[in-house]
C-alpha positions in Angstrom: -16.8 1.7 29.3 -16.8 -0.3 32.6 -19.1 -3.2 33.3 -20.7 -3.8 36.7 -18.0 -6.3 37.7 -15.1 -4.0 37.0 -13.6 -1.8 39.7 -14.6 1.8 39.7 -12.2 4.0 37.8 -10.3 6.3 40.1 -8.1 9.3 39.4 -4.5 9.5 40.5 -4.2 10.3 44.3 -7.9 10.7 44.5 -8.6 9.4 48.0 -5.6 10.9 49.9 -6.3 14.3 48.3 -10.0 14.1 49.1 -9.1 13.3 52.8 -7.0 16.5 52.9 -9.8 18.6 51.4 -8.0 18.9 48.0 -10.3 16.7 45.9 -10.6 17.5 42.2 -13.9 18.7 40.6 -16.1 15.9 39.3 -15.4 14.9 35.6 -17.9 16.2 33.1 -19.5 13.4 31.2 -19.9 15.7 28.2 -16.1 15.8 27.8 -15.9 12.1 27.1 -15.6 10.7 23.6 -18.6 8.7 22.4 -16.5 6.8 19.8 -14.8 3.4 19.8 -13.0 1.1 17.5 -15.0 -1.3 15.3 -15.5 -4.6 17.0 -15.3 -2.9 20.4 -12.6 -1.3 22.6 -11.5 2.3 23.1 -7.8 2.0 22.9 -5.0 0.0 21.2 -1.3 -0.1 21.7 1.6 0.8 19.4 5.4 0.4 19.7 7.1 3.0 17.4 10.6 3.3 16.0 11.1 -0.5 15.4 13.6 -0.1 12.6 14.3 -3.6 11.3 13.9 -7.3 11.9 16.4 -7.5 14.7 14.7 -4.7 16.6 11.3 -6.3 15.9 12.5 -9.6 17.4 13.6 -7.7 20.5 10.2 -6.0 20.8 8.3 -9.3 20.4 10.5 -11.1 22.9 10.2 -8.3 25.5 6.5 -8.0 24.9 6.1 -11.7 25.7 8.3 -11.4 28.8 6.4 -8.4 30.2 3.0 -9.4 28.9 2.5 -6.2 26.9 -0.2 -6.6 24.3 0.6 -5.0 20.9 -1.8 -4.0 18.2 0.6 -2.1 15.9 4.4 -1.8 15.4 5.7 1.1 13.4 9.0 2.1 11.8 10.4 5.6 11.2 13.3 5.4 8.9 11.3 4.5 5.8 10.6 1.6 3.4 13.6 2.6 1.3 16.0 1.8 4.2 15.0 -1.9 4.3 15.7 -4.7 1.9 12.9 -6.8 0.4 14.0 -9.7 2.6 13.9 -7.5 5.7 10.4 -6.2 4.9 9.2 -9.7 4.2 10.6 -11.0 7.5 9.0 -8.2 9.5 5.6 -8.6 7.7 5.5 -12.3 8.3 6.5 -12.1 11.9 3.9 -9.5 12.7 1.1 -11.2 10.7 1.8 -14.4 12.5 1.0 -12.6 15.7 -1.9 -10.5 14.4 0.1 -7.3 14.8 -0.3 -4.5 12.2 3.1 -3.4 10.7 3.4 0.2 9.6 6.3 1.4 7.5 7.1 5.1 6.7 7.0 6.1 3.1 9.7 7.6 1.0 11.7 10.8 0.9 11.0 13.6 3.3 12.0 17.2 3.2 14.1 17.1 6.4 16.6 14.7 4.6 16.4 16.6 1.3 18.7 19.2 -0.2 16.4 22.1 0.4 18.1 24.6 2.7 14.9 26.0 4.2 14.4 22.9 6.4 17.6 23.8 8.3 16.5 27.4 8.8 14.9 28.7 12.0 11.5 28.3 10.4 12.1 24.7 9.3 10.5 25.5 6.0 8.1 22.8 4.8 9.5 20.3 7.3 9.3 16.7 6.5 6.8 17.1 3.5 7.7 15.7 0.1 9.4 18.4 -2.0 8.5 18.2 -5.6 7.1 15.5 -7.9 10.1 13.2 -7.5 9.6 13.0 -3.7 5.9 12.2 -4.1 6.9 9.6 -6.7 9.4 8.1 -4.2 6.7 7.8 -1.6 4.3 6.1 -4.1 7.2 3.7 -5.1 7.7 2.8 -1.4 4.0 2.3 -0.9 3.6 -0.1 -3.9 6.7 -2.0 -3.0 5.8 -2.4 0.7 2.2 -3.6 0.1 3.4 -6.1 -2.5 5.7 -7.5 0.2 2.8 -7.9 2.6 2.8 -4.5 4.6 -0.7 -3.3 5.3 -0.2 0.1 6.9 1.7 3.1 5.5 2.9 6.1 7.5 2.9 9.5 5.7 4.2 13.0 6.4 2.7 14.9 3.5 -1.0 15.8 2.8 -0.5 15.4 -1.0 1.1 12.0 -0.5 -1.8 11.0 1.8 -4.4 12.1 -0.8 -2.4 10.4 -3.6 -2.1 7.1 -1.7 -5.9 7.2 -0.8 -6.7 7.7 -4.5 -4.3 4.8 -5.4 -6.2 2.6 -2.8 -9.5 3.6 -4.3 -8.3 2.8 -7.8 -7.0 -0.7 -6.8 -3.3 0.3 -7.2 -2.9 -0.4 -3.5 -4.8 -3.1 -1.7 -8.2 -2.0 -0.5 -7.4 -3.1 3.1 -4.3 -0.8 3.3 -4.5 1.6 6.1 -2.8 5.1 6.0 -1.4 6.7 9.1 -0.5 10.4 9.5 2.9 11.1 11.1 3.3 13.1 14.3 5.7 15.2 12.3 2.8 16.9 10.6 0.0 16.1 13.2 -3.0 18.5 13.3 -3.6 20.7 16.2 -7.2 21.7 15.8 -10.5 19.9 15.0 -10.8 21.5 11.5 -7.4 20.2 10.3 -8.0 16.8 12.0 -11.2 16.4 10.0 -9.4 17.4 6.8 -6.8 14.6 7.3 -9.6 12.1 7.8 -11.2 13.2 4.5 -7.9 13.0 2.7 -7.7 9.3 3.5 -6.2 9.0 6.9 -7.2 5.9 8.9 -5.4 7.1 12.0 -4.0 10.5 12.8 -1.0 11.1 15.1 -1.6 14.3 17.0 1.2 16.2 18.8 1.6 15.1 22.4 1.2 18.7 23.7 -2.5 18.9 22.9 -4.6 19.6 26.0 -7.4 17.4 27.2 -9.9 19.9 26.0 -8.3 19.9 22.5 -9.0 16.2 22.4 -12.6 16.7 23.2 -12.9 19.3 20.6 -11.5 16.9 18.0 -13.8 14.1 19.0 -16.8 16.4 18.5 -16.0 16.5 14.7 -14.3 13.2 13.9 -14.3 9.6 14.9 -11.1 8.8 13.0 -8.6 6.8 15.3 -6.1 9.0 17.0 -2.5 8.1 17.8 -0.7 9.9 20.7 2.7 9.5 22.2 2.2 8.8 26.0 5.9 9.5 26.1 7.2 11.5 23.3 10.7 11.5 21.8 12.7 14.7 22.5 12.5 16.0 19.0 8.6 16.0 19.5 8.8 17.6 22.8 9.9 14.9 25.2 6.5 15.0 27.0 5.7 12.2 29.5 2.0 12.0 30.1 1.7 8.6 31.8 -0.5 9.7 34.7 -3.0 11.2 32.3 -3.4 7.9 30.3 -6.9 7.1 31.5 -8.2 10.6 30.8 -6.5 10.6 27.4 -8.5 7.5 26.6 -11.7 8.9 28.0 -11.4 12.1 25.9 -9.6 10.8 22.8 -11.0 7.3 22.1 -10.6 5.5 19.8 -6.9 6.1 20.7 -3.6 4.3 20.0 -1.4 4.6 23.0 2.2 5.1 21.6 5.0 4.2 23.9 7.9 6.4 22.8 11.0 7.3 24.7 12.3 10.6 25.8 16.1 11.4 26.5 17.1 9.0 23.8 19.3 9.9 20.8 17.6 9.9 17.4 18.0 6.8 15.2 16.6 7.9 11.9 17.7 7.0 9.3 18.6 3.7 11.0 21.6 1.5 10.1 23.8 -1.1 11.8 26.0 1.7 13.1 23.2 2.4 15.5 22.5 -1.2 16.3 23.1 -1.3 20.0 21.2 2.0 20.6 18.3 0.8 18.5 17.9 -2.5 20.3 18.3 -1.0 23.8 15.6 1.7 23.0 13.3 -0.8 21.4 13.5 -2.9 24.6 12.8 0.1 26.8 9.8 1.2 24.8 8.1 -2.1 25.6 9.0 -1.6 29.3 7.4 1.9 29.2 4.3 0.3 27.8 4.2 -2.1 30.7 4.4 0.9 33.1 1.5 2.6 31.4 -0.6 -0.5 31.4 0.1 -1.1 35.1 -1.0 2.4 35.8 -4.2 1.8 34.0 -4.8 -1.3 35.9 -4.2 0.4 39.3 -6.8 3.0 38.4 -9.3 0.4 37.3 -9.3 1.8 33.7 -7.7 -1.0 31.8 -10.9 -2.8 30.6 -11.4 -0.9 27.4 -8.6 -2.4 25.2 -9.7 -3.4 21.7 -9.3 -7.1 20.8 -5.8 -8.1 19.8 -5.6 -8.6 16.0 -8.0 -5.7 15.3 -6.7 -3.1 12.9 -9.3 -1.5 10.8 -10.6 2.1 11.6 -14.4 1.7 10.9 -16.4 3.9 8.7 -14.8 7.3 8.0 -15.7 10.4 5.9 -13.7 11.0 2.7 -13.5 13.7 0.1 -15.0 12.4 -3.2 -12.4 10.7 -5.4 -13.0 11.6 -9.1 -12.2 9.2 -11.9 -8.8 9.9 -13.5 -9.0 12.1 -16.6 -7.1 11.2 -19.7 -4.2 13.5 -20.5 -5.1 16.4 -22.8 -3.1 18.9 -24.8 -2.5 22.3 -23.3 -4.6 25.0 -25.2 -2.6 27.4 -27.5 -1.5 30.6 -25.8 -3.8 32.7 -27.8 -6.9 30.7 -26.8 -8.4 31.0 -23.3 -8.5 27.7 -21.4 -11.8 25.8 -21.2 -13.9 26.5 -18.1 -16.0 23.3 -18.5 -15.3 20.7 -15.8 -13.8 17.4 -16.9 -16.8 15.6 -15.5 -20.5 16.5 -15.3 -20.5 15.5 -11.7 -17.8 14.0 -9.5 -17.7 10.3 -8.8 -18.1 9.9 -5.0 -15.9 7.7 -2.9 -17.8 4.7 -1.6 -16.6 5.6 1.9 -18.1 9.1 1.8 -21.2 8.9 4.0 -22.2 12.6 4.2 
């Protein structure tokens, strides 16, 4: 991770604590992730909750002023909350700078009419309720990619698999990347691996996972991980800035997401939230500068992936079968056929098992 000319990586407070006899145990090399992004680098950056062209302009201006490198900018309200002109403006502005733009797809249960999401259990949460909600997500995905968007954010396993199949079938461009939302982020290595196989190109894990949890995940999957270094309050409000070097060491390849705690929610965004949206967009970039400065002070800032890089590398997928033509339902007095639709499944070209 560090070349011979780079300063040695140190841990927060390492020297003063050692002098007081309070030094921490040595790091275990076996805990470190062995993975990296294709083309080199172990971490990328992301500015989330950039809700429209005006907020994007603020982010880009502040990033230039504070010298904050950005690999990805994401939006949370959804494709359907933007006009074609707004999407096009955002896609062109980010493409010009080699930044990946990621827009959220379609309806989600927390905005739907289902009462269970407002119960103590939260029901199915943000997942797409019913066929129409899935259809809305697909509609958003097709529209966004036709307008130049290359990354789609999803909060439902079925939508993820559907969009992956659409990508494999050429309905969506082959270079489209799919990102799993923190709203349904996996909390164990088995579920993380399932999201990868369903088509995820990066997976947002909850920010309360321990360092050991990250190591466990990295032992089963190399799919890029997204993690809020500072999480919004509705995702816990955790601030893990002093852990950033160790989060990279354990979780690489890792997107460092610069969120903001103690800030009101802005989804779904509109001009009635303009001032709040612009102020928080500006502050997210500043939080990024603080985290990057911390990495530099600890001698751990040399592993950033090249700017403009966005692809996830070779990942494992479930096989995608060819679509079967519709067939009539068998009469009620006849048992259904047990024969499979295909003699053997057609394997996804990305499946390397």
